[in-house]
N, C-alpha and C positions, 0 to 999 in steps of 0.2 A: 384170220387176223386177230391178234391178241389186243384186248382193250385196255387202255390206261385207266388209272384211278385218279380222281381229282382231289387235291389237298388245299387247305386254306393257306393263303399266302404267308401271313406272319408266322403261323405255326411251322410251316415248311422252312422258312428262313431261320427260325430259332433252332430247329433241329440240325440244319446244315452247319450253322456256326458252332453249336455245342459239340457236334461230332468232330469238327476240325480242332477245336480247343483241346478236347480230351485226347484227340489223336496225335497231338504233338506240335500243333501250330501255335505261335504266339498270337496275342490279341490283334495286332495290326494285320498279320497274314490272314488270320481267320476272317476278320471283317472284310478285307479286300476280296478274298476268294468268294465269300458268301455273296457279297454285293454284286460281283461280276456274274456268278452262276445264276443268281436270281434275276439279273438283267436278261440273260438268255431265256430262262424259263418264263419270265413275265411277258416277253414280246414274241414268243413262239420260236426262238432259236433253240429248240429243245436238245439238239445235238451237242450244244455247248452249255447246257444248263445244269441242273442239279444231278443229272445222271452221271456227271463226272466226279461226284463226291467220293465214291469208293476208290477210284483211280488215284485221286490226289492223296487220300489217306494212305494208300499202299506205298506211294513213292516218298511221302514224308517219313513213314516208318522205316523204309529202306535206307534213308539218307540221301536219296537222289534229289530231293528237295530239302533245302535247309529251312526248318520250321522256325528258327530264331535268327534270321539274317541281320547283318549290320549293313544296311543299304547306305551307300555313300554317293553323293552327287558332287562333281567338281565342275565349276563353271570354266568355260574355255573362252577364246577370243570372241568378241562381238556378241552374237545372240545364241551361242552354243553352250552345251553342257554334255558331260558324260556321266551316266549313272551306272555304277557297279552294283549289281543286285545281290552279290554274295550267295548265289545259288537259291535266291528266294523264289517262292511260288510266283508265276508270271503275273498274276493279277495285281499283287502288291507292287511289283516292279513297274508295270505299265501305268497304274494310277499315279505312282510317284513321278514317273517320267513326264506324264501329261500335265501334272500339277506344276512341275518345274518349267515345262515349255510355256504354259499359260502365264506363269509368273514373269518369265523373261519377256514374252510378247506384250505384256502390259506396258512396258517402257521402251522396248526395242522394236515393236511392230511384228516381229517374227521370233519365235523361239524354237530351236531345234535341239533335240536331246537323243543321243545314241544310248542304247541299253545293252549292257553286256552281262554275261553270266546269270541269265534267268532261265526259267523253265516254261512249260506250256502256259499260255496266257488266256485261254478260253476265247470268248467272243470279243473280237477286236472292237466292235461297235460300242462296247460299254465305255471305253476310254475316249473315243471320238465324241460320243454323245455328251459325256461330262464336260468336255471342252466347249461344245456348242451351248450347253446350258450356262456356261460362264460368259457367253457372248463372243466366243472366239471360234474360228474355223479350226477344227482339229483333224489331224491325220495320224494314223498309227499303222505300222506294218511290222511283221516279224516273220522270220523263216522258221522252218520246222523240218523234222526228218523226212527224207525222200519218200513220197507216196504217190507222185503224179508223173506220168510219162511225158516226154517231149512230144510235140506234134509229129506224128509218124514214127514215134519211138515205141519201144516195147516195155522197157524197164523203168522203175521209179527213178526220178531224177531230181525234181524240185519237191519242196513241201507243198502243202495246200496254199501257202503264201498269201495270207489274207491282206486285204487293203480295206481300211475303214476310214470314212470321212464324214464328219458332222458339221453342219453349217447352221448358225442361229437364224431364226425367223421370228420377227417380232409378233407377239400375241398368239403364237401357236407353237406346236412341237417342232423341233429342228428337222431339217432335211438330213436324212441319215442313210448313208450307203455303207453296208458291211458285206463284203463278198470275198469268198475264196477265189483264187485264180484257177482252181480246179473246178470241174463241172459241179461237183458237190464236195463237201468236206468228208473225210473218212469217218468222222464221228456220226455222220448221217447214215453211212452204210451200217455202222454198228447199231444205230437206233432202228433202222429198218429190219435188221436181223431180229432184234428183240420183238418188234411188232409183227413180224412175218409179212412185211410189205415188199413188193417187187420194185426194183430200182427202175427209174426212167431209162429209156434207151440212150446210149451214147455217153454214159457217165463213168463207166468202168470197164476194165478188161479182166479176164481170168489169167491164170498162171501161164497160159500159152500166148497171151497177148490178144486173144479174140474178144470182141465186145460181148458183155453179158448183162442181163437184167436180174440175175440171181444174186441177191445180197450175200449169200453164203459162199458163192464162188468168186466174188469180186476180190481181186488181189491188188490191182494198181488202178488209180484213178486216171481219168482223161482230163486234159486241160480244157478250160471253158472255151466255147466257140464252135464245138462240133467240127464240121468240115473246115472251119476257119480257126482251128485250134492253135495255130501258130501265134494268134493274137494273145490267147491266154497264156501260152508258154513265154511270150515276151514280157507280159506283165509280171509273171512269176520271176523272171530274170531281174526286173526292176526291184522287186521286193528282196531278192537275194543280194543284190548289190548294196542296198541300204542296210541290210541286216547282218551281212558277213564281212565283206571287205571294209566297209565303213566302221565296223565295230571291232574288228579283229577276231571275231568268233568263227566257228566252223561253217563250212558249206553244208547244205542240206544232205548231200550224199555222205557227209562225214559225221553227222549227228547220230547218236544212239536212237533207235526206234522208240516211239512213245509207248507202244505196246509190245509185249513179249517178256522175256525173263528180265527182271529188274536187277541191275548190277550194283546199285547203291552209289554209283558215281554220278556227279552232277552232269546235266546235259549241256550246260553252258551255251544256251541259245542267245541270239542277238535280236535286237529290234530297233525301231526308230519312231520317235514321236515328234510331231511338229504342231505348233499352234500359230495361227495368223490372226492378228487383231485388226478387224475391218476398219476401226477408227483411225489406224495409221495410214490408210490409203484413201478413204472417202468418208464424208460425214455420215454419222449413224442414220440420219433421216433418209439420206439417199440410198444407202445400202438396204435399209429396211423396206423402203418403198419398192425397190426393184425386186428384192427377194419375195415380197408379198405378191407382186404382179406375176413373177415367174411361177410361183407355186399355184396361183389361181389359174394361170394359163394351162398348166399341165392338167389340172383337174377338170378344166372345161373342155379339153380336147376331145373330139368325138371318137368313140371306139370304132375299130375296124369292123366291117361286116362279118358276122359270125363269131366275133370275139366273145369270150365267156365272162369278161369283166370290162371295166372302164380304165382309162389311163390313171395311174397313181404316181405321186412323187415318192422317191425313195424314203421309206419310213412309214408311209401311210398304212401299209398292210400291218406293220408292227404295232402301230398305235391302236388299230382296230382290234388286234388280238389282245393287246394289253387291256383294253376296256372290257372285252368279253371275259377275260380271266379274272379280272377284279371281281366280277359278279359270280362267276361259276367255278373259280378255283383253278389251280395249276395242275395240268395232267402229268402224271408220272408213269412211265412204261413199266410193264410187269417185271422185267429183269432188274430194274432199279429198285422197285418196291421190295423184291426179295433181298437185295443187297442192303437196303435200309433196315429191314427186319433183323438181319444178321448183325449190323452195326448197333442196333438198339439193344440186342441181347448182349453183345460183347462189351459195350460201354455203359450199360445201364441207363440208356436214354429212353424217353417216351416218344413213340412214333408220332409224327405230325398228324394233326386232326384232318379227317376226311371231310369233304364238302357234301 
């Protein structure tokens, strides 16, 4: 197993943003992408953290991502809006969509924004978390190129189809769920290849459709749920409906693959952001008191006999990782370090400081 190297947070953040700026992204795009990637690296979602920097730079250079987009938001009837991302990097599109959803929800109770013509958005939880930090329940989904088989299927059909939801909790970090509807995201497979780690059982199949734990042999992901994988496939279908028919964008089977030969054509992916203002339904003191009780009850629940850990609320693991990384730095895998060194030489950048 290859060991990662740890880097100081602010130095790593500055390196990522500088590379994006010199690599062709405008300031809003670079800030949004850096913010979302650092979210992933800060809380332990390393598959969607700074390791994606070289990929984003390559597709900005090819024209697949518009580094200087003119993002347009048009309000619709009631509490709806449509965001045209103009081929923007997905992080910029999703932050802008969630900002709009929250703004609508402040007066309308609920805000719903469809997103069209965007690219890969990274960790969906970054945008749901932001909404929760503004006192709103936030939900974000997006489809992506086919990488996950149907239950009992062989070939890639849905994308990893993430669903992220954040809910505010008074006096503490939000409840945060960020999950792919595949057993693992494909970026996790790529990370495991870099680290030389064996995949868990039941998360991927090889080119013949047989289950494999070899990250190098993995070709298609399995839906979440194992033997009950039809549940994960159905959730992926929900994401597809919100991201393609509702936005006018392509289905997962019609999208260009994220990895492979870059064509320079925009991927034109779709997404959906929603914000719910609790104050529109219940008094803030009541909402806050029940949320506090709910989280306390989860954490007080007794562990099962033989369990390796104790029950945690969604987000608890991430906040613990964040606290540890604030002290000890952000780990970066060996393949990404080599790529950063190449970028440093190419653009005349200083490598981030090691811890």
